PDBQT receptor file of N, H, CA, C and O in Angstrom, charges set to zero:
ATOM      1  N   GLY A   1      16.219 -19.601 -13.399  1.00  0.00    +0.000 N 
ATOM      2  CA  GLY A   1      16.863 -18.759 -12.380  1.00  0.00    +0.000 C 
ATOM      3  C   GLY A   1      16.909 -17.301 -12.796  1.00  0.00    +0.000 C 
ATOM      4  O   GLY A   1      16.366 -16.428 -12.119  1.00  0.00    +0.000 OA
ATOM      5  N   PRO A   2      17.573 -17.048 -13.935  1.00  0.00    +0.000 N 
ATOM      6  CA  PRO A   2      17.738 -15.649 -14.407  1.00  0.00    +0.000 C 
ATOM      7  C   PRO A   2      16.400 -15.093 -14.865  1.00  0.00    +0.000 C 
ATOM      8  O   PRO A   2      16.141 -13.898 -14.728  1.00  0.00    +0.000 OA
ATOM      9  N   LYS A   3      15.549 -15.958 -15.409  1.00  0.00    +0.000 N 
ATOM     10  H   LYS A   3      15.759 -16.929 -15.520  1.00  0.00    +0.000 HD
ATOM     11  CA  LYS A   3      14.247 -15.476 -15.895  1.00  0.00    +0.000 C 
ATOM     12  C   LYS A   3      13.360 -15.100 -14.688  1.00  0.00    +0.000 C 
ATOM     13  O   LYS A   3      12.664 -14.085 -14.707  1.00  0.00    +0.000 OA
ATOM     14  N   GLU A   4      13.402 -15.925 -13.664  1.00  0.00    +0.000 N 
ATOM     15  H   GLU A   4      13.967 -16.750 -13.648  1.00  0.00    +0.000 HD
ATOM     16  CA  GLU A   4      12.580 -15.657 -12.471  1.00  0.00    +0.000 C 
ATOM     17  C   GLU A   4      13.078 -14.392 -11.775  1.00  0.00    +0.000 C 
ATOM     18  O   GLU A   4      12.297 -13.604 -11.242  1.00  0.00    +0.000 OA
ATOM     19  N   ASP A   5      14.402 -14.221 -11.796  1.00  0.00    +0.000 N 
ATOM     20  H   ASP A   5      15.037 -14.861 -12.229  1.00  0.00    +0.000 HD
ATOM     21  CA  ASP A   5      14.991 -13.061 -11.101  1.00  0.00    +0.000 C 
ATOM     22  C   ASP A   5      14.438 -11.760 -11.666  1.00  0.00    +0.000 C 
ATOM     23  O   ASP A   5      13.906 -10.936 -10.922  1.00  0.00    +0.000 OA
ATOM     24  N   PRO A   6      14.561 -11.572 -12.980  1.00  0.00    +0.000 N 
ATOM     25  CA  PRO A   6      14.094 -10.309 -13.592  1.00  0.00    +0.000 C 
ATOM     26  C   PRO A   6      12.573 -10.201 -13.509  1.00  0.00    +0.000 C 
ATOM     27  O   PRO A   6      12.030  -9.110 -13.333  1.00  0.00    +0.000 OA
ATOM     28  N   VAL A   7      11.907 -11.308 -13.634  1.00  0.00    +0.000 N 
ATOM     29  H   VAL A   7      12.347 -12.194 -13.778  1.00  0.00    +0.000 HD
ATOM     30  CA  VAL A   7      10.431 -11.278 -13.581  1.00  0.00    +0.000 C 
ATOM     31  C   VAL A   7       9.977 -10.899 -12.169  1.00  0.00    +0.000 C 
ATOM     32  O   VAL A   7       9.064 -10.093 -11.987  1.00  0.00    +0.000 OA
ATOM     33  N   ASP A   8      10.631 -11.495 -11.187  1.00  0.00    +0.000 N 
ATOM     34  H   ASP A   8      11.372 -12.150 -11.335  1.00  0.00    +0.000 HD
ATOM     35  CA  ASP A   8      10.271 -11.215  -9.790  1.00  0.00    +0.000 C 
ATOM     36  C   ASP A   8      10.614  -9.757  -9.465  1.00  0.00    +0.000 C 
ATOM     37  O   ASP A   8       9.918  -9.074  -8.714  1.00  0.00    +0.000 OA
ATOM     38  N   TYR A   9      11.712  -9.323 -10.063  1.00  0.00    +0.000 N 
ATOM     39  H   TYR A   9      12.278  -9.878 -10.673  1.00  0.00    +0.000 HD
ATOM     40  CA  TYR A   9      12.188  -7.961  -9.768  1.00  0.00    +0.000 C 
ATOM     41  C   TYR A   9      11.156  -6.912 -10.191  1.00  0.00    +0.000 C 
ATOM     42  O   TYR A   9      10.683  -6.135  -9.361  1.00  0.00    +0.000 OA
ATOM     43  N   PRO A  10      10.804  -6.889 -11.489  1.00  0.00    +0.000 N 
ATOM     44  CA  PRO A  10       9.834  -5.886 -11.970  1.00  0.00    +0.000 C 
ATOM     45  C   PRO A  10       8.458  -6.142 -11.362  1.00  0.00    +0.000 C 
ATOM     46  O   PRO A  10       7.713  -5.208 -11.067  1.00  0.00    +0.000 OA
ATOM     47  N   ASP A  11       8.138  -7.400 -11.184  1.00  0.00    +0.000 N 
ATOM     48  H   ASP A  11       8.744  -8.159 -11.424  1.00  0.00    +0.000 HD
ATOM     49  CA  ASP A  11       6.826  -7.730 -10.614  1.00  0.00    +0.000 C 
ATOM     50  C   ASP A  11       6.749  -7.173  -9.187  1.00  0.00    +0.000 C 
ATOM     51  O   ASP A  11       5.775  -6.531  -8.795  1.00  0.00    +0.000 OA
ATOM     52  N   ASN A  12       7.793  -7.441  -8.448  1.00  0.00    +0.000 N 
ATOM     53  H   ASN A  12       8.584  -7.962  -8.766  1.00  0.00    +0.000 HD
ATOM     54  CA  ASN A  12       7.834  -6.973  -7.055  1.00  0.00    +0.000 C 
ATOM     55  C   ASN A  12       7.793  -5.446  -7.014  1.00  0.00    +0.000 C 
ATOM     56  O   ASN A  12       7.041  -4.842  -6.249  1.00  0.00    +0.000 OA
ATOM     57  N   GLY A  13       8.633  -4.841  -7.870  1.00  0.00    +0.000 N 
ATOM     58  H   GLY A  13       9.244  -5.332  -8.492  1.00  0.00    +0.000 HD
ATOM     59  CA  GLY A  13       8.698  -3.372  -7.893  1.00  0.00    +0.000 C 
ATOM     60  C   GLY A  13       7.335  -2.807  -8.243  1.00  0.00    +0.000 C 
ATOM     61  O   GLY A  13       6.832  -1.910  -7.567  1.00  0.00    +0.000 OA
ATOM     62  N   GLY A  14       6.735  -3.340  -9.311  1.00  0.00    +0.000 N 
ATOM     63  H   GLY A  14       7.144  -4.069  -9.861  1.00  0.00    +0.000 HD
ATOM     64  CA  GLY A  14       5.415  -2.848  -9.722  1.00  0.00    +0.000 C 
ATOM     65  C   GLY A  14       4.404  -3.107  -8.621  1.00  0.00    +0.000 C 
ATOM     66  O   GLY A  14       3.606  -2.236  -8.277  1.00  0.00    +0.000 OA
ATOM     67  N   ASP A  15       4.445  -4.295  -8.078  1.00  0.00    +0.000 N 
ATOM     68  H   ASP A  15       5.094  -5.002  -8.358  1.00  0.00    +0.000 HD
ATOM     69  CA  ASP A  15       3.493  -4.648  -7.018  1.00  0.00    +0.000 C 
ATOM     70  C   ASP A  15       3.675  -3.689  -5.836  1.00  0.00    +0.000 C 
ATOM     71  O   ASP A  15       2.718  -3.197  -5.238  1.00  0.00    +0.000 OA
ATOM     72  N   ASN A  16       4.932  -3.456  -5.542  1.00  0.00    +0.000 N 
ATOM     73  H   ASN A  16       5.710  -3.855  -6.029  1.00  0.00    +0.000 HD
ATOM     74  CA  ASN A  16       5.241  -2.586  -4.403  1.00  0.00    +0.000 C 
ATOM     75  C   ASN A  16       4.658  -1.197  -4.654  1.00  0.00    +0.000 C 
ATOM     76  O   ASN A  16       4.042  -0.587  -3.781  1.00  0.00    +0.000 OA
ATOM     77  N   ASP A  17       4.875  -0.723  -5.879  1.00  0.00    +0.000 N 
ATOM     78  H   ASP A  17       5.375  -1.219  -6.589  1.00  0.00    +0.000 HD
ATOM     79  CA  ASP A  17       4.373   0.613  -6.221  1.00  0.00    +0.000 C 
ATOM     80  C   ASP A  17       2.850   0.623  -6.110  1.00  0.00    +0.000 C 
ATOM     81  O   ASP A  17       2.251   1.523  -5.521  1.00  0.00    +0.000 OA
ATOM     82  N   ASP A  18       2.251  -0.403  -6.694  1.00  0.00    +0.000 N 
ATOM     83  H   ASP A  18       2.737  -1.134  -7.172  1.00  0.00    +0.000 HD
ATOM     84  CA  ASP A  18       0.790  -0.490  -6.656  1.00  0.00    +0.000 C 
ATOM     85  C   ASP A  18       0.321  -0.648  -5.207  1.00  0.00    +0.000 C 
ATOM     86  O   ASP A  18      -0.630  -0.013  -4.750  1.00  0.00    +0.000 OA
ATOM     87  N   ASN A  19       1.032  -1.516  -4.525  1.00  0.00    +0.000 N 
ATOM     88  H   ASN A  19       1.804  -2.032  -4.896  1.00  0.00    +0.000 HD
ATOM     89  CA  ASN A  19       0.653  -1.788  -3.134  1.00  0.00    +0.000 C 
ATOM     90  C   ASN A  19       0.779  -0.500  -2.305  1.00  0.00    +0.000 C 
ATOM     91  O   ASN A  19      -0.080  -0.172  -1.487  1.00  0.00    +0.000 OA
ATOM     92  N   GLU A  20       1.869   0.203  -2.549  1.00  0.00    +0.000 N 
ATOM     93  H   GLU A  20       2.567  -0.063  -3.214  1.00  0.00    +0.000 HD
ATOM     94  CA  GLU A  20       2.098   1.436  -1.771  1.00  0.00    +0.000 C 
ATOM     95  C   GLU A  20       0.972   2.431  -2.052  1.00  0.00    +0.000 C 
ATOM     96  O   GLU A  20       0.428   3.058  -1.144  1.00  0.00    +0.000 OA
ATOM     97  N   SER A  21       0.642   2.554  -3.339  1.00  0.00    +0.000 N 
ATOM     98  H   SER A  21       1.085   2.044  -4.077  1.00  0.00    +0.000 HD
ATOM     99  CA  SER A  21      -0.406   3.503  -3.716  1.00  0.00    +0.000 C 
ATOM    100  C   SER A  21      -1.736   3.044  -3.112  1.00  0.00    +0.000 C 
ATOM    101  O   SER A  21      -2.479   3.826  -2.518  1.00  0.00    +0.000 OA
ATOM    102  N   SER A  22      -2.004   1.764  -3.284  1.00  0.00    +0.000 N 
ATOM    103  H   SER A  22      -1.401   1.129  -3.767  1.00  0.00    +0.000 HD
ATOM    104  CA  SER A  22      -3.266   1.214  -2.769  1.00  0.00    +0.000 C 
ATOM    105  C   SER A  22      -3.263   1.315  -1.244  1.00  0.00    +0.000 C 
ATOM    106  O   SER A  22      -4.244   1.716  -0.618  1.00  0.00    +0.000 OA
ATOM    107  N   ASP A  23      -2.135   0.941  -0.683  1.00  0.00    +0.000 N 
ATOM    108  H   ASP A  23      -1.337   0.615  -1.191  1.00  0.00    +0.000 HD
ATOM    109  CA  ASP A  23      -2.033   0.962   0.786  1.00  0.00    +0.000 C 
ATOM    110  C   ASP A  23      -2.251   2.396   1.284  1.00  0.00    +0.000 C 
ATOM    111  O   ASP A  23      -2.953   2.637   2.266  1.00  0.00    +0.000 OA
ATOM    112  N   ASN A  24      -1.629   3.326   0.576  1.00  0.00    +0.000 N 
ATOM    113  H   ASN A  24      -1.059   3.129  -0.222  1.00  0.00    +0.000 HD
ATOM    114  CA  ASN A  24      -1.739   4.726   0.987  1.00  0.00    +0.000 C 
ATOM    115  C   ASN A  24      -3.195   5.171   0.886  1.00  0.00    +0.000 C 
ATOM    116  O   ASN A  24      -3.734   5.816   1.785  1.00  0.00    +0.000 OA
ATOM    117  N   ASP A  25      -3.811   4.807  -0.236  1.00  0.00    +0.000 N 
ATOM    118  H   ASP A  25      -3.373   4.283  -0.967  1.00  0.00    +0.000 HD
ATOM    119  CA  ASP A  25      -5.213   5.184  -0.436  1.00  0.00    +0.000 C 
ATOM    120  C   ASP A  25      -6.077   4.517   0.624  1.00  0.00    +0.000 C 
ATOM    121  O   ASP A  25      -6.924   5.142   1.262  1.00  0.00    +0.000 OA
ATOM    122  N   ASP A  26      -5.825   3.216   0.786  1.00  0.00    +0.000 N 
ATOM    123  H   ASP A  26      -5.136   2.708   0.268  1.00  0.00    +0.000 HD
ATOM    124  CA  ASP A  26      -6.603   2.460   1.777  1.00  0.00    +0.000 C 
ATOM    125  C   ASP A  26      -6.339   3.028   3.170  1.00  0.00    +0.000 C 
ATOM    126  O   ASP A  26      -7.246   3.201   3.984  1.00  0.00    +0.000 OA
ATOM    127  N   ASP A  27      -5.069   3.308   3.406  1.00  0.00    +0.000 N 
ATOM    128  H   ASP A  27      -4.331   3.168   2.745  1.00  0.00    +0.000 HD
ATOM    129  CA  ASP A  27      -4.683   3.823   4.733  1.00  0.00    +0.000 C 
ATOM    130  C   ASP A  27      -5.435   5.134   4.998  1.00  0.00    +0.000 C 
ATOM    131  O   ASP A  27      -5.971   5.360   6.083  1.00  0.00    +0.000 OA
ATOM    132  N   ASP A  28      -5.454   5.980   3.974  1.00  0.00    +0.000 N 
ATOM    133  H   ASP A  28      -5.019   5.796   3.093  1.00  0.00    +0.000 HD
ATOM    134  CA  ASP A  28      -6.119   7.280   4.144  1.00  0.00    +0.000 C 
ATOM    135  C   ASP A  28      -7.596   7.060   4.471  1.00  0.00    +0.000 C 
ATOM    136  O   ASP A  28      -8.156   7.670   5.382  1.00  0.00    +0.000 OA
ATOM    137  N   ASP A  29      -8.206   6.158   3.686  1.00  0.00    +0.000 N 
ATOM    138  H   ASP A  29      -7.752   5.663   2.946  1.00  0.00    +0.000 HD
ATOM    139  CA  ASP A  29      -9.630   5.871   3.909  1.00  0.00    +0.000 C 
ATOM    140  C   ASP A  29      -9.813   5.256   5.289  1.00  0.00    +0.000 C 
ATOM    141  O   ASP A  29     -10.722   5.607   6.042  1.00  0.00    +0.000 OA
ATOM    142  N   ASP A  30      -8.902   4.314   5.592  1.00  0.00    +0.000 N 
ATOM    143  H   ASP A  30      -8.164   4.030   4.981  1.00  0.00    +0.000 HD
ATOM    144  CA  ASP A  30      -9.000   3.621   6.887  1.00  0.00    +0.000 C 
ATOM    145  C   ASP A  30      -8.833   4.639   8.022  1.00  0.00    +0.000 C 
ATOM    146  O   ASP A  30      -9.572   4.638   9.007  1.00  0.00    +0.000 OA
ATOM    147  N   VAL A  31      -7.855   5.486   7.844  1.00  0.00    +0.000 N 
ATOM    148  H   VAL A  31      -7.255   5.487   7.044  1.00  0.00    +0.000 HD
ATOM    149  CA  VAL A  31      -7.564   6.470   8.904  1.00  0.00    +0.000 C 
ATOM    150  C   VAL A  31      -8.756   7.413   9.055  1.00  0.00    +0.000 C 
ATOM    151  O   VAL A  31      -9.179   7.726  10.168  1.00  0.00    +0.000 OA
ATOM    152  N   LYS A  32      -9.287   7.856   7.925  1.00  0.00    +0.000 N 
ATOM    153  H   LYS A  32      -8.944   7.601   7.021  1.00  0.00    +0.000 HD
ATOM    154  CA  LYS A  32     -10.422   8.788   7.975  1.00  0.00    +0.000 C 
ATOM    155  C   LYS A  32     -11.616   8.106   8.646  1.00  0.00    +0.000 C 
ATOM    156  O   LYS A  32     -12.270   8.672   9.522  1.00  0.00    +0.000 OA
ATOM    157  N   LYS A  33     -11.875   6.878   8.207  1.00  0.00    +0.000 N 
ATOM    158  H   LYS A  33     -11.343   6.419   7.495  1.00  0.00    +0.000 HD
ATOM    159  CA  LYS A  33     -13.013   6.132   8.775  1.00  0.00    +0.000 C 
ATOM    160  C   LYS A  33     -12.750   5.876  10.258  1.00  0.00    +0.000 C 
ATOM    161  O   LYS A  33     -13.617   6.069  11.111  1.00  0.00    +0.000 OA
ATOM    162  N   ASP A  34     -11.529   5.436  10.530  1.00  0.00    +0.000 N 
ATOM    163  H   ASP A  34     -10.825   5.279   9.837  1.00  0.00    +0.000 HD
ATOM    164  CA  ASP A  34     -11.174   5.126  11.927  1.00  0.00    +0.000 C 
ATOM    165  C   ASP A  34     -11.305   6.399  12.768  1.00  0.00    +0.000 C 
ATOM    166  O   ASP A  34     -11.853   6.376  13.870  1.00  0.00    +0.000 OA
ATOM    167  N   GLY A  35     -10.795   7.500  12.231  1.00  0.00    +0.000 N 
ATOM    168  H   GLY A  35     -10.350   7.518  11.336  1.00  0.00    +0.000 HD
ATOM    169  CA  GLY A  35     -10.830   8.759  12.976  1.00  0.00    +0.000 C 
ATOM    170  C   GLY A  35     -12.270   9.176  13.224  1.00  0.00    +0.000 C 
ATOM    171  O   GLY A  35     -12.622   9.620  14.317  1.00  0.00    +0.000 OA
ATOM    172  N   GLU A  36     -13.094   9.030  12.203  1.00  0.00    +0.000 N 
ATOM    173  H   GLU A  36     -12.809   8.669  11.315  1.00  0.00    +0.000 HD
ATOM    174  CA  GLU A  36     -14.504   9.425  12.369  1.00  0.00    +0.000 C 
ATOM    175  C   GLU A  36     -15.158   8.557  13.445  1.00  0.00    +0.000 C 
ATOM    176  O   GLU A  36     -15.877   9.043  14.318  1.00  0.00    +0.000 OA
ATOM    177  N   GLU A  37     -14.881   7.258  13.350  1.00  0.00    +0.000 N 
ATOM    178  H   GLU A  37     -14.296   6.863  12.641  1.00  0.00    +0.000 HD
ATOM    179  CA  GLU A  37     -15.477   6.333  14.330  1.00  0.00    +0.000 C 
ATOM    180  C   GLU A  37     -14.947   6.667  15.723  1.00  0.00    +0.000 C 
ATOM    181  O   GLU A  37     -15.688   6.687  16.706  1.00  0.00    +0.000 OA
ATOM    182  N   ASP A  38     -13.650   6.927  15.774  1.00  0.00    +0.000 N 
ATOM    183  H   ASP A  38     -13.048   6.911  14.975  1.00  0.00    +0.000 HD
ATOM    184  CA  ASP A  38     -13.023   7.233  17.071  1.00  0.00    +0.000 C 
ATOM    185  C   ASP A  38     -13.658   8.509  17.642  1.00  0.00    +0.000 C 
ATOM    186  O   ASP A  38     -13.978   8.591  18.828  1.00  0.00    +0.000 OA
ATOM    187  N   GLU A  39     -13.825   9.491  16.767  1.00  0.00    +0.000 N 
ATOM    188  H   GLU A  39     -13.564   9.425  15.804  1.00  0.00    +0.000 HD
ATOM    189  CA  GLU A  39     -14.386  10.772  17.238  1.00  0.00    +0.000 C 
ATOM    190  C   GLU A  39     -15.810  10.547  17.758  1.00  0.00    +0.000 C 
ATOM    191  O   GLU A  39     -16.200  11.065  18.804  1.00  0.00    +0.000 OA
ATOM    192  N   LYS A  40     -16.561   9.769  17.001  1.00  0.00    +0.000 N 
ATOM    193  H   LYS A  40     -16.244   9.348  16.150  1.00  0.00    +0.000 HD
ATOM    194  CA  LYS A  40     -17.951   9.507  17.411  1.00  0.00    +0.000 C 
ATOM    195  C   LYS A  40     -17.959   8.799  18.762  1.00  0.00    +0.000 C 
ATOM    196  O   LYS A  40     -18.701   9.153  19.678  1.00  0.00    +0.000 OA
ATOM    197  N   GLU A  41     -17.098   7.782  18.842  1.00  0.00    +0.000 N 
ATOM    198  H   GLU A  41     -16.496   7.495  18.098  1.00  0.00    +0.000 HD
ATOM    199  CA  GLU A  41     -17.050   7.001  20.101  1.00  0.00    +0.000 C 
ATOM    200  C   GLU A  41     -16.578   7.909  21.238  1.00  0.00    +0.000 C 
ATOM    201  O   GLU A  41     -17.114   7.871  22.346  1.00  0.00    +0.000 OA
ATOM    202  N   GLU A  42     -15.576   8.716  20.943  1.00  0.00    +0.000 N 
ATOM    203  H   GLU A  42     -15.141   8.746  20.043  1.00  0.00    +0.000 HD
ATOM    204  CA  GLU A  42     -15.024   9.600  21.992  1.00  0.00    +0.000 C 
ATOM    205  C   GLU A  42     -16.099  10.603  22.420  1.00  0.00    +0.000 C 
ATOM    206  O   GLU A  42     -16.256  10.902  23.603  1.00  0.00    +0.000 OA
ATOM    207  N   HIS A  43     -16.825  11.109  21.439  1.00  0.00    +0.000 N 
ATOM    208  H   HIS A  43     -16.697  10.866  20.477  1.00  0.00    +0.000 HD
ATOM    209  CA  HIS A  43     -17.866  12.095  21.752  1.00  0.00    +0.000 C 
ATOM    210  C   HIS A  43     -18.950  11.450  22.619  1.00  0.00    +0.000 C 
ATOM    211  O   HIS A  43     -19.453  12.045  23.572  1.00  0.00    +0.000 OA
ATOM    212  N   LEU A  44     -19.291  10.206  22.250  1.00  0.00    +0.000 N 
ATOM    213  H   LEU A  44     -18.882   9.723  21.476  1.00  0.00    +0.000 HD
ATOM    214  CA  LEU A  44     -20.349   9.506  22.995  1.00  0.00    +0.000 C 
ATOM    215  C   LEU A  44     -19.870   9.232  24.416  1.00  0.00    +0.000 C 
ATOM    216  O   LEU A  44     -20.625   9.362  25.379  1.00  0.00    +0.000 OA
ATOM    217  N   ALA A  45     -18.609   8.852  24.523  1.00  0.00    +0.000 N 
ATOM    218  H   ALA A  45     -17.996   8.747  23.740  1.00  0.00    +0.000 HD
ATOM    219  CA  ALA A  45     -18.063   8.494  25.852  1.00  0.00    +0.000 C 
ATOM    220  C   ALA A  45     -18.144   9.704  26.794  1.00  0.00    +0.000 C 
ATOM    221  O   ALA A  45     -18.695   9.577  27.888  1.00  0.00    +0.000 OA
ATOM    222  N   PRO A  46     -17.624  10.852  26.412  1.00  0.00    +0.000 N 
ATOM    223  CA  PRO A  46     -17.628  12.023  27.291  1.00  0.00    +0.000 C 
ATOM    224  C   PRO A  46     -19.049  12.539  27.496  1.00  0.00    +0.000 C 
ATOM    225  O   PRO A  46     -19.372  13.068  28.559  1.00  0.00    +0.000 OA
ATOM    226  N   ILE A  47     -19.867  12.392  26.514  1.00  0.00    +0.000 N 
ATOM    227  H   ILE A  47     -19.605  11.962  25.650  1.00  0.00    +0.000 HD
ATOM    228  CA  ILE A  47     -21.254  12.888  26.629  1.00  0.00    +0.000 C 
ATOM    229  C   ILE A  47     -22.010  12.041  27.650  1.00  0.00    +0.000 C 
ATOM    230  O   ILE A  47     -22.787  12.557  28.453  1.00  0.00    +0.000 OA
ATOM    231  N   ASP A  48     -21.767  10.731  27.603  1.00  0.00    +0.000 N 
ATOM    232  H   ASP A  48     -21.136  10.311  26.951  1.00  0.00    +0.000 HD
ATOM    233  CA  ASP A  48     -22.481   9.827  28.532  1.00  0.00    +0.000 C 
ATOM    234  C   ASP A  48     -22.204  10.233  29.987  1.00  0.00    +0.000 C 
ATOM    235  O   ASP A  48     -23.135  10.499  30.746  1.00  0.00    +0.000 OA
ATOM    236  N   PRO A  49     -20.935  10.279  30.369  1.00  0.00    +0.000 N 
ATOM    237  CA  PRO A  49     -20.578  10.622  31.755  1.00  0.00    +0.000 C 
ATOM    238  C   PRO A  49     -20.959  12.067  32.057  1.00  0.00    +0.000 C 
ATOM    239  O   PRO A  49     -21.305  12.404  33.189  1.00  0.00    +0.000 OA
ATOM    240  N   PHE A  50     -20.893  12.904  31.049  1.00  0.00    +0.000 N 
ATOM    241  H   PHE A  50     -20.611  12.631  30.129  1.00  0.00    +0.000 HD
ATOM    242  CA  PHE A  50     -21.207  14.322  31.260  1.00  0.00    +0.000 C 
ATOM    243  C   PHE A  50     -22.701  14.469  31.562  1.00  0.00    +0.000 C 
ATOM    244  O   PHE A  50     -23.105  15.231  32.441  1.00  0.00    +0.000 OA
ATOM    245  N   VAL A  51     -23.495  13.728  30.817  1.00  0.00    +0.000 N 
ATOM    246  H   VAL A  51     -23.166  13.109  30.103  1.00  0.00    +0.000 HD
ATOM    247  CA  VAL A  51     -24.956  13.804  30.995  1.00  0.00    +0.000 C 
ATOM    248  C   VAL A  51     -25.322  13.230  32.359  1.00  0.00    +0.000 C 
ATOM    249  O   VAL A  51     -26.253  13.707  33.009  1.00  0.00    +0.000 OA
ATOM    250  N   VAL A  52     -24.602  12.223  32.783  1.00  0.00    +0.000 N 
ATOM    251  H   VAL A  52     -23.847  11.835  32.256  1.00  0.00    +0.000 HD
ATOM    252  CA  VAL A  52     -24.922  11.571  34.077  1.00  0.00    +0.000 C 
ATOM    253  C   VAL A  52     -24.747  12.565  35.226  1.00  0.00    +0.000 C 
ATOM    254  O   VAL A  52     -25.671  12.745  36.020  1.00  0.00    +0.000 OA
ATOM    255  N   PRO A  53     -23.595  13.208  35.332  1.00  0.00    +0.000 N 
ATOM    256  CA  PRO A  53     -23.360  14.147  36.440  1.00  0.00    +0.000 C 
ATOM    257  C   PRO A  53     -24.249  15.373  36.294  1.00  0.00    +0.000 C 
ATOM    258  O   PRO A  53     -24.715  15.926  37.290  1.00  0.00    +0.000 OA
ATOM    259  N   ILE A  54     -24.481  15.792  35.085  1.00  0.00    +0.000 N 
ATOM    260  H   ILE A  54     -24.103  15.343  34.276  1.00  0.00    +0.000 HD
ATOM    261  CA  ILE A  54     -25.309  16.998  34.873  1.00  0.00    +0.000 C 
ATOM    262  C   ILE A  54     -26.757  16.678  35.252  1.00  0.00    +0.000 C 
ATOM    263  O   ILE A  54     -27.462  17.503  35.834  1.00  0.00    +0.000 OA
ATOM    264  N   GLY A  55     -27.182  15.457  34.904  1.00  0.00    +0.000 N 
ATOM    265  H   GLY A  55     -26.610  14.787  34.431  1.00  0.00    +0.000 HD
ATOM    266  CA  GLY A  55     -28.568  15.047  35.207  1.00  0.00    +0.000 C 
ATOM    267  C   GLY A  55     -28.726  14.870  36.710  1.00  0.00    +0.000 C 
ATOM    268  O   GLY A  55     -29.793  15.146  37.259  1.00  0.00    +0.000 OA
ATOM    269  N   ASP A  56     -27.695  14.421  37.366  1.00  0.00    +0.000 N 
ATOM    270  H   ASP A  56     -26.828  14.196  36.920  1.00  0.00    +0.000 HD
ATOM    271  CA  ASP A  56     -27.779  14.177  38.822  1.00  0.00    +0.000 C 
ATOM    272  C   ASP A  56     -28.081  15.491  39.556  1.00  0.00    +0.000 C 
ATOM    273  O   ASP A  56     -29.019  15.551  40.351  1.00  0.00    +0.000 OA
ATOM    274  N   PRO A  57     -27.299  16.534  39.298  1.00  0.00    +0.000 N 
ATOM    275  CA  PRO A  57     -27.489  17.810  40.002  1.00  0.00    +0.000 C 
ATOM    276  C   PRO A  57     -28.777  18.486  39.549  1.00  0.00    +0.000 C 
ATOM    277  O   PRO A  57     -29.370  19.258  40.303  1.00  0.00    +0.000 OA
ATOM    278  N   VAL A  58     -29.205  18.208  38.355  1.00  0.00    +0.000 N 
ATOM    279  H   VAL A  58     -28.723  17.581  37.743  1.00  0.00    +0.000 HD
ATOM    280  CA  VAL A  58     -30.426  18.858  37.847  1.00  0.00    +0.000 C 
ATOM    281  C   VAL A  58     -31.640  18.430  38.673  1.00  0.00    +0.000 C 
ATOM    282  O   VAL A  58     -32.396  19.283  39.137  1.00  0.00    +0.000 OA
ATOM    283  N   PRO A  59     -31.835  17.136  38.863  1.00  0.00    +0.000 N 
ATOM    284  CA  PRO A  59     -33.001  16.675  39.647  1.00  0.00    +0.000 C 
ATOM    285  C   PRO A  59     -32.814  17.023  41.129  1.00  0.00    +0.000 C 
ATOM    286  O   PRO A  59     -33.787  17.272  41.840  1.00  0.00    +0.000 OA
ATOM    287  N   SER A  60     -31.598  17.039  41.572  1.00  0.00    +0.000 N 
ATOM    288  H   SER A  60     -30.807  16.837  40.994  1.00  0.00    +0.000 HD
ATOM    289  CA  SER A  60     -31.303  17.348  42.981  1.00  0.00    +0.000 C 
ATOM    290  C   SER A  60     -31.734  18.795  43.250  1.00  0.00    +0.000 C 
ATOM    291  O   SER A  60     -32.286  19.111  44.304  1.00  0.00    +0.000 OA
ATOM    292  N   SER A  61     -31.468  19.656  42.275  1.00  0.00    +0.000 N 
ATOM    293  H   SER A  61     -31.019  19.399  41.419  1.00  0.00    +0.000 HD
ATOM    294  CA  SER A  61     -31.823  21.072  42.429  1.00  0.00    +0.000 C 
ATOM    295  C   SER A  61     -33.341  21.153  42.460  1.00  0.00    +0.000 C 
ATOM    296  O   SER A  61     -33.899  22.244  42.583  1.00  0.00    +0.000 OA
TER     297      SER A  61
């Protein structure tokens, strides 16, 4: 009981610290990657519809 308590305590604390650091690092990478992907997707989305209307009036002219 008492042995598990102190062991779990420092283990949890250390794990938490490591997890937080790792999570933060991972989060940053994830966010950066996600943001880049989002930006690419967002850019493609507006470009697609933009090209469609622009192309329509171009041939019409």
